[in-house]
Every structure is written in structure tokens, then in C-alpha cells.
C-alpha positions as CSV (number, residue, x, y, z in Angstrom):
1,M,62.4,9.3,26.0
2,T,62.5,8.4,22.4
3,M,64.3,9.6,19.4
4,S,63.0,9.5,15.8
5,I,65.6,8.9,13.1
6,P,66.0,12.0,10.8
7,Q,65.3,11.1,7.1
8,R,68.4,12.9,5.8
9,M,71.0,11.3,7.4
10,D,74.2,9.5,6.3
11,P,75.0,5.8,7.5
12,I,77.1,7.0,10.3
13,E,74.4,9.2,11.9
14,R,72.0,6.6,11.2
15,R,73.9,4.1,13.2
16,F,74.1,6.5,16.2
17,F,70.2,7.5,16.1
18,S,68.9,3.9,15.3
19,G,68.3,3.0,18.9
20,Q,66.0,4.2,21.5
21,P,68.5,5.4,24.0
22,G,67.2,6.4,27.5
23,V,68.5,9.4,29.6
24,K,71.3,7.2,31.6
25,V,72.5,5.9,28.0
26,M,72.5,9.5,26.5
27,F,74.2,10.7,29.3
28,S,76.8,8.3,29.2
29,H,77.1,9.4,25.4
30,W,77.6,13.1,26.6
31,L,80.1,12.0,29.1
32,L,82.2,10.0,26.2
33,V,81.9,12.9,24.0
34,A,83.1,15.5,26.8
35,L,86.1,13.3,27.9
36,G,87.3,12.6,24.3
37,G,86.8,16.3,23.8
38,A,88.8,17.2,26.8
39,A,91.7,14.9,25.6
40,G,91.5,16.2,22.1
41,A,91.8,19.7,23.2
42,V,94.8,19.1,25.5
43,L,96.4,17.1,22.5
44,R,96.0,20.2,20.2
45,F,97.1,22.6,22.6
46,Y,100.2,20.8,23.0
47,I,100.8,20.6,19.3
48,S,100.3,24.4,19.1
49,E,102.9,24.9,21.8
50,T,105.3,22.7,20.3
51,L,105.3,23.4,16.6
52,P,106.7,26.8,15.4
53,S,103.8,28.6,13.7
54,E,105.4,32.1,13.2
55,A,105.6,32.2,9.5
56,F,103.0,29.7,8.8
57,P,100.2,28.0,10.8
58,W,101.7,24.5,11.0
59,A,100.3,23.2,14.1
60,T,96.6,24.1,12.9
61,L,97.6,22.6,9.4
62,S,98.8,19.6,11.2
63,V,96.2,18.8,13.5
64,N,93.3,19.2,10.8
65,L,95.4,17.0,8.3
66,V,96.2,14.4,10.9
67,G,92.7,14.8,12.4
68,S,91.1,14.1,8.8
69,F,93.2,11.0,8.4
70,L,92.3,9.5,11.8
71,L,88.7,10.3,11.4
72,G,88.6,8.4,8.4
73,I,89.9,5.5,10.1
74,V,87.5,6.0,13.0
75,M,84.6,5.9,10.5
76,A,85.7,3.0,8.6
77,A,86.3,1.1,11.9
78,S,82.7,2.2,13.0
79,L,80.9,0.9,9.9
80,A,82.9,-2.5,9.9
81,N,81.8,-2.9,13.7
82,V,85.4,-2.9,14.9
83,L,84.3,0.3,17.2
84,G,81.1,0.2,18.8
85,E,79.0,3.3,19.4
86,A,80.7,4.5,22.6
87,E,84.2,4.1,21.0
88,A,83.1,6.2,18.0
89,L,81.7,8.8,20.0
90,L,84.7,9.2,22.4
91,L,87.4,8.9,19.6
92,G,85.4,10.6,16.5
93,V,83.1,13.4,17.9
94,G,84.8,13.9,21.1
95,M,88.8,13.6,20.7
96,L,88.9,14.3,17.0
97,G,86.1,17.1,17.2
98,A,88.3,19.0,19.6
99,F,91.4,18.0,18.2
100,T,90.6,19.6,14.6
101,T,89.4,23.1,14.5
102,M,87.8,25.2,11.7
103,S,87.5,28.3,13.7
104,T,91.5,28.4,14.3
105,F,91.9,27.7,10.6
106,S,89.5,30.6,9.5
107,V,91.1,33.2,12.0
108,E,94.7,32.3,11.0
109,T,93.9,32.6,7.4
110,M,92.3,36.0,7.8
111,M,95.4,37.2,9.9
112,L,97.7,36.1,7.1
113,M,95.7,38.1,4.6
114,E,95.5,41.2,7.1
115,D,99.3,41.0,7.1
116,G,99.6,41.0,3.4
117,H,100.8,37.2,3.3
118,W,98.3,36.2,0.2
119,R,100.2,33.7,-1.0
120,T,100.8,32.0,2.1
121,A,97.2,32.3,2.9
122,G,96.4,30.9,-0.5
123,I,98.8,27.9,0.1
124,Y,97.2,27.2,3.5
125,V,93.6,27.2,2.4
126,L,94.5,25.1,-0.7
127,T,96.3,22.4,1.1
128,S,93.6,22.4,4.0
129,A,90.6,22.0,1.6
130,V,92.4,19.7,-1.0
131,V,94.8,17.5,1.3
132,G,92.5,17.3,4.3
133,P,89.5,15.7,2.3
134,L,92.2,13.3,0.5
135,L,93.7,12.3,3.8
136,A,90.1,11.4,5.4
137,W,89.5,9.4,2.1
138,F,92.9,7.4,2.4
139,G,92.4,7.0,6.1
140,W,88.7,5.7,5.5
141,K,90.1,3.4,2.7
142,S,92.9,2.5,5.0
143,G,90.4,1.3,7.7
144,Q,88.4,-0.5,5.2
145,A,91.2,-2.6,4.4
146,W,92.6,-3.1,8.0
147,F,89.0,-3.9,9.2
148,G,87.2,-5.5,6.3
């Protein structure tokens, strides 16, 4: 089984698709993503159960911001060859993919607006949209400094 490298790919994706993995290797990649996803989902559920979110969706905001920072570190470590493909799939795609959540963010924003909390919804959207990418950038730069 061969895989061609799509033409329009960023450096991270190109790194993961550069080889010619067999079915056994592809299955182990899927298993790593599944295991990481299970761990990330459990962590997200724990945070949603422990952080109060009645007036503001602190749990979702927290996991999305922390996840942005951590994914920046994972990507920097991957590009510096500190993390291999397996670790990047486990941590980046699996764990952090399940840990962060756009769908919950969207529903919580809609619920705030439906309840007439337009200001809170605006603060939530702006914080998520501005601080999230800034933390991803900060995590990336921190990872570059740590890993060379």
C-alpha cells in the first residue's frame, strides 16, 4: 500500500506522509491516535467536571487555550526531531485533538447568545480566537527555544 504526498501540505503534514507505510504501520498509527484521544477526552471530561462553568464556560476555554499552547510545543518538538512520528500522533493528533473542542465552544457560544448574554459570548469568542492562536505561537516559540 503506498500513499502519495498531497501537493498542498504544510511541513508537519508532509513529515507524516513522507514515508510509504504498510498496513501494519498505519494500524499502529491509528491505535496511537485512538489511545491519545481516549486520554485527551478523559482529561477534558475531568476538567469540565471540576471547573465551575455556570456563568462562563471556563472549562472549555481553559482546555482550548492550554491545548493551543501544548500543541505549539508538540509541533516545535516534532519539527526539531525531539518527538518522533509516533509521539506526535499520540500527543498532537490524539490527546490534544480530543482534549480541545471546537464543537463545544460553538454550542456554548450559541447558548450564551440564546440566553441573552451577548457580552459574555463576545468576550468568550474574542478570547478564544485571539488568545488561543497567541498561546499556540508562544508554545511553538517556547518549544523551538527548548528543543533547538
